[in-house]
Every structure is written in C-alpha cells, then in structure tokens.
C-alpha positions as a Markdown table, in Angstrom:
| # | Residue | x | y | z |
|---|---|---|---|---|
| 1 | Unk | 4.1 | 23.3 | -15.3 |
| 2 | Unk | 7.0 | 22.6 | -17.6 |
| 3 | Unk | 10.1 | 21.1 | -15.9 |
| 4 | Unk | 13.5 | 22.5 | -16.5 |
| 5 | Unk | 15.7 | 20.0 | -18.4 |
| 6 | Unk | 18.0 | 19.7 | -15.4 |
| 7 | Unk | 15.1 | 18.5 | -13.3 |
| 8 | Unk | 15.1 | 15.2 | -15.2 |
| 9 | Unk | 18.2 | 13.9 | -13.4 |
| 10 | Unk | 17.6 | 10.2 | -12.5 |
| 11 | Unk | 20.1 | 7.9 | -11.2 |
| 12 | Unk | 21.3 | 4.7 | -13.1 |
| 13 | Unk | 20.2 | 2.6 | -10.1 |
| 14 | Unk | 16.6 | 4.2 | -10.3 |
| 15 | Unk | 16.5 | 3.5 | -14.1 |
| 16 | Unk | 17.5 | -0.1 | -13.5 |
| 17 | Unk | 14.9 | -0.6 | -10.9 |
| 18 | Unk | 12.2 | 0.8 | -13.1 |
| 19 | Unk | 13.4 | -1.2 | -16.1 |
| 20 | Unk | 13.3 | -4.4 | -14.0 |
| 21 | Unk | 9.8 | -3.8 | -12.7 |
| 22 | Unk | 8.6 | -3.2 | -16.3 |
| 23 | Unk | 10.4 | -6.3 | -17.6 |
| 24 | Unk | 8.8 | -8.4 | -14.9 |
| 25 | Unk | 5.3 | -7.3 | -16.1 |
| 26 | Unk | 6.0 | -7.0 | -19.8 |
| 27 | Unk | 4.1 | -10.2 | -20.9 |
| 28 | Unk | 1.1 | -9.3 | -18.7 |
| 29 | Unk | 0.9 | -5.7 | -20.0 |
| 30 | Unk | 1.3 | -6.6 | -23.7 |
| 31 | Unk | -1.4 | -9.4 | -23.2 |
| 32 | Unk | -3.6 | -6.9 | -21.5 |
| 33 | Unk | -3.5 | -4.7 | -24.6 |
| 34 | Unk | -4.2 | -7.7 | -26.8 |
| 35 | Unk | -1.0 | -7.1 | -28.9 |
| 36 | Unk | 1.4 | -9.6 | -30.3 |
| 37 | Unk | 5.1 | -9.3 | -29.8 |
| 38 | Unk | 5.3 | -8.1 | -33.5 |
| 39 | Unk | 2.7 | -5.5 | -33.1 |
| 40 | Unk | 4.2 | -4.0 | -29.9 |
| 41 | Unk | 7.8 | -4.1 | -31.3 |
| 42 | Unk | 6.7 | -2.1 | -34.3 |
| 43 | Unk | 5.0 | 0.5 | -32.1 |
| 44 | Unk | 8.3 | 1.1 | -30.2 |
| 45 | Unk | 10.6 | 0.8 | -33.3 |
| 46 | Unk | 12.5 | -2.4 | -32.5 |
| 47 | Unk | 12.5 | -5.8 | -34.1 |
| 48 | Unk | 10.2 | -8.5 | -32.9 |
| 49 | Unk | 13.4 | -10.7 | -32.1 |
| 50 | Unk | 14.8 | -7.9 | -29.9 |
| 51 | Unk | 11.5 | -7.4 | -28.2 |
| 52 | Unk | 11.3 | -11.1 | -27.5 |
| 53 | Unk | 14.7 | -11.1 | -25.9 |
| 54 | Unk | 13.5 | -8.3 | -23.5 |
| 55 | Unk | 10.4 | -10.3 | -22.6 |
| 56 | Unk | 12.3 | -13.4 | -22.0 |
| 57 | Unk | 14.9 | -11.5 | -20.0 |
| 58 | Unk | 17.8 | -12.5 | -22.3 |
| 59 | Unk | 18.6 | -8.9 | -22.8 |
| 60 | Unk | 18.1 | -5.8 | -20.6 |
| 61 | Unk | 16.1 | -3.1 | -22.2 |
| 62 | Unk | 17.5 | 0.4 | -22.8 |
| 63 | Unk | 16.2 | 3.5 | -21.0 |
| 64 | Unk | 14.8 | 4.7 | -24.4 |
| 65 | Unk | 12.9 | 1.5 | -24.9 |
| 66 | Unk | 11.6 | 1.7 | -21.3 |
| 67 | Unk | 10.3 | 5.2 | -22.0 |
| 68 | Unk | 8.7 | 4.2 | -25.3 |
| 69 | Unk | 6.9 | 1.3 | -23.6 |
| 70 | Unk | 5.8 | 3.6 | -20.8 |
| 71 | Unk | 4.3 | 6.1 | -23.3 |
| 72 | Unk | 2.3 | 3.2 | -24.8 |
| 73 | Unk | 1.1 | 1.6 | -21.6 |
| 74 | Unk | 0.4 | 4.9 | -19.8 |
| 75 | Unk | -1.7 | 6.2 | -22.7 |
| 76 | Unk | -3.8 | 3.1 | -22.8 |
| 77 | Unk | -6.9 | 2.7 | -20.6 |
| 78 | Unk | -6.3 | -1.0 | -20.0 |
| 79 | Unk | -2.7 | -0.5 | -18.7 |
| 80 | Unk | -2.6 | 3.0 | -17.4 |
| 81 | Unk | -3.6 | 2.2 | -13.7 |
| 82 | Unk | -1.6 | -0.9 | -13.7 |
| 83 | Unk | 1.8 | 0.8 | -14.4 |
| 84 | Unk | 1.0 | 3.7 | -12.1 |
| 85 | Unk | -0.1 | 1.5 | -9.2 |
| 86 | Unk | 2.7 | -1.0 | -9.3 |
| 87 | Unk | 5.8 | 1.2 | -9.3 |
| 88 | Unk | 6.5 | 0.8 | -13.0 |
| 89 | Unk | 5.7 | 4.4 | -13.9 |
| 90 | Unk | 8.6 | 7.0 | -13.4 |
| 91 | Unk | 6.8 | 9.4 | -11.2 |
| 92 | Unk | 10.0 | 11.2 | -10.3 |
| 93 | Unk | 10.1 | 12.6 | -13.8 |
| 94 | Unk | 6.6 | 14.1 | -13.6 |
| 95 | Unk | 6.1 | 16.1 | -10.5 |
| 96 | Unk | 5.7 | 16.3 | -6.7 |
| 97 | Unk | 4.5 | 13.6 | -4.4 |
| 98 | Unk | 1.4 | 15.5 | -3.7 |
| 99 | Unk | 0.5 | 15.5 | -7.4 |
| 100 | Unk | 1.4 | 11.9 | -7.6 |
| 101 | Unk | -0.8 | 11.1 | -4.7 |
| 102 | Unk | -3.7 | 12.9 | -6.4 |
| 103 | Unk | -3.1 | 10.9 | -9.6 |
| 104 | Unk | -2.6 | 7.6 | -7.8 |
| 105 | Unk | -5.4 | 8.0 | -5.3 |
| 106 | Unk | -3.3 | 6.0 | -2.8 |
| 107 | Unk | -6.2 | 4.3 | -1.0 |
| 108 | Unk | -6.9 | 1.2 | -3.0 |
| 109 | Unk | -7.7 | -1.6 | -0.6 |
| 110 | Unk | -7.4 | -4.4 | -3.1 |
| 111 | Unk | -3.8 | -5.1 | -2.2 |
| 112 | Unk | -4.3 | -4.9 | 1.5 |
| 113 | Unk | -7.4 | -6.9 | 2.2 |
| 114 | Unk | -8.5 | -10.4 | 1.2 |
| 115 | Unk | -11.7 | -10.4 | -0.8 |
| 116 | Unk | -13.6 | -12.4 | 1.7 |
| 117 | Unk | -12.5 | -9.9 | 4.5 |
| 118 | Unk | -13.3 | -6.8 | 2.4 |
| 119 | Unk | -16.8 | -8.3 | 1.5 |
| 120 | Unk | -17.7 | -8.4 | 5.2 |
| 121 | Unk | -16.9 | -4.8 | 5.8 |
| 122 | Unk | -19.4 | -2.0 | 5.3 |
| 123 | Unk | -18.6 | 1.3 | 3.7 |
| 124 | Unk | -17.9 | 3.0 | 7.0 |
| 125 | Unk | -15.2 | 0.5 | 7.8 |
| 126 | Unk | -13.7 | 0.8 | 4.4 |
| 127 | Unk | -13.6 | 4.5 | 4.6 |
| 128 | Unk | -11.9 | 4.4 | 8.1 |
| 129 | Unk | -9.2 | 2.1 | 6.7 |
| 130 | Unk | -8.7 | 4.4 | 3.7 |
| 131 | Unk | -8.4 | 7.4 | 6.0 |
| 132 | Unk | -5.7 | 5.6 | 8.2 |
| 133 | Unk | -3.8 | 4.7 | 5.0 |
| 134 | Unk | -3.9 | 8.3 | 3.8 |
| 135 | Unk | -2.7 | 9.7 | 7.1 |
| 136 | Unk | 0.1 | 7.2 | 7.3 |
| 137 | Unk | 1.1 | 8.0 | 3.9 |
| 138 | Unk | 1.3 | 11.6 | 4.9 |
| 139 | Unk | 3.4 | 10.9 | 8.0 |
| 140 | Unk | 5.8 | 8.6 | 6.2 |
| 141 | Unk | 6.3 | 11.1 | 3.4 |
| 142 | Unk | 6.5 | 14.1 | 5.8 |
| 143 | Unk | 3.4 | 15.7 | 4.1 |
| 144 | Unk | 0.7 | 17.4 | 6.0 |
| 145 | Unk | -2.5 | 15.4 | 6.6 |
| 146 | Unk | -4.4 | 18.4 | 4.9 |
| 147 | Unk | -2.3 | 18.1 | 1.8 |
| 148 | Unk | -3.2 | 14.3 | 1.5 |
| 149 | Unk | -6.9 | 14.9 | 2.2 |
| 150 | Unk | -6.9 | 17.7 | -0.2 |
| 151 | Unk | -5.3 | 15.6 | -2.9 |
| 152 | Unk | -7.7 | 12.7 | -2.1 |
| 153 | Unk | -10.9 | 13.2 | -4.1 |
| 154 | Unk | -12.9 | 10.4 | -2.8 |
| 155 | Unk | -12.6 | 8.1 | -5.9 |
| 156 | Unk | -11.5 | 4.6 | -5.7 |
| 157 | Unk | -9.2 | 2.8 | -8.0 |
| 158 | Unk | -10.9 | 0.8 | -10.8 |
| 159 | Unk | -10.7 | -2.8 | -9.5 |
| 160 | Unk | -8.7 | -5.3 | -11.3 |
| 161 | Unk | -11.1 | -7.5 | -13.2 |
| 162 | Unk | -11.3 | -11.3 | -12.8 |
| 163 | Unk | -9.7 | -11.6 | -16.3 |
| 164 | Unk | -6.8 | -9.6 | -15.1 |
| 165 | Unk | -6.4 | -12.0 | -12.2 |
| 166 | Unk | -6.6 | -15.0 | -14.5 |
| 167 | Unk | -3.9 | -13.5 | -16.8 |
| 168 | Unk | -1.6 | -12.8 | -13.9 |
| 169 | Unk | -2.2 | -16.3 | -12.4 |
| 170 | Unk | -1.4 | -17.8 | -15.9 |
| 171 | Unk | 1.8 | -15.7 | -16.2 |
| 172 | Unk | 2.9 | -16.7 | -12.7 |
| 173 | Unk | 2.2 | -20.3 | -13.6 |
| 174 | Unk | 4.3 | -20.1 | -16.8 |
| 175 | Unk | 7.1 | -18.2 | -14.9 |
| 176 | Unk | 7.2 | -21.0 | -12.2 |
| 177 | Unk | 7.2 | -23.7 | -14.8 |
| 178 | Unk | 10.2 | -22.0 | -16.5 |
| 179 | Unk | 12.0 | -21.3 | -13.2 |
| 180 | Unk | 11.3 | -24.7 | -11.6 |
C-alpha cells in the first residue's frame, strides 16, 4: 500500500528521539557491518570528518542523514533486526502497529530473561511467557488479541550472537572511559 505524501508527517520531537537513538548506536552498527568511517560516509554522501563528528556526538545529524543511514542499516542482514528491535527504525513512516508487530515479532525473550533463567525453562514455559507478552502488547496498544495472534507467526527473533555482545560490551567500556 502506497502512503499519501501527507501521511509522512512526523514531529520534530519524534525526529530528535530517533536521531538520538541512532547516534547512540552508530559505532556498534557501523562495526557490525565491518565498515570504516570513510566507507560508511561515502555510502551516505558526507565526508569522513563530518561522519566522525556525528559518531562522537560533536554534531547532531540531519534528518536526511538519519534516513540515509536507516536505508543502509535496514537493508543489511547484520543490522536489520537490531535497528527494528531497538526503536531506531521509524515505524511511524511505514504502516500500522499490526503490520509493525508482524514485522517485529514482538515476543523476543532475550531482553526479558537472564540467560541462566531462560536455560532452565522448557519450551512450554517459554511459549506461555511469549503468549502473555503478546496479549499485554495487544491490551496496551488497544488491539484485539486476535489481531496480535494473527500477526504472530510463531517465529522467534534471531538471537544476538556472542560477538554482538562482545562488541556492545566493548563500546560500553569505551563510552564509560570517555564519560568517566
């Protein structure tokens, strides 16, 4: 379904929130793709120096740069799920909450349960937890439970790899060293 041009109205505040979320994860996402600052800056049409100021938060990125980066990260297997699962992707530009739920498959338990707890649960327990999450999502978003269940196709998110966790930990360590 093609959206009417007027349907793309997004507030400046919403843009700022999305840009901030992307900026906070820029190093991680670029590293996940295995790109240098120079390579990524060329892909989006800005200088490496300008890109560096975005990554180091010395400059705020424009909405156009945000959209360019989203196009790259969304169309890459290594970063697609990450930007869609962390609130970086601008869902409000692309459709209804039901279609978003189907795309997102909002039942990933990796953020809710510690690994040692999750490892002690059987499939029935995990499925019960996923069902509760789906129904609560429906309640909070004023959707029918049937709509949520219909949108859920039984697939789980691809789990974040150990390498992803190590990269994220390294970035957090660098950030805390810079801030501290």
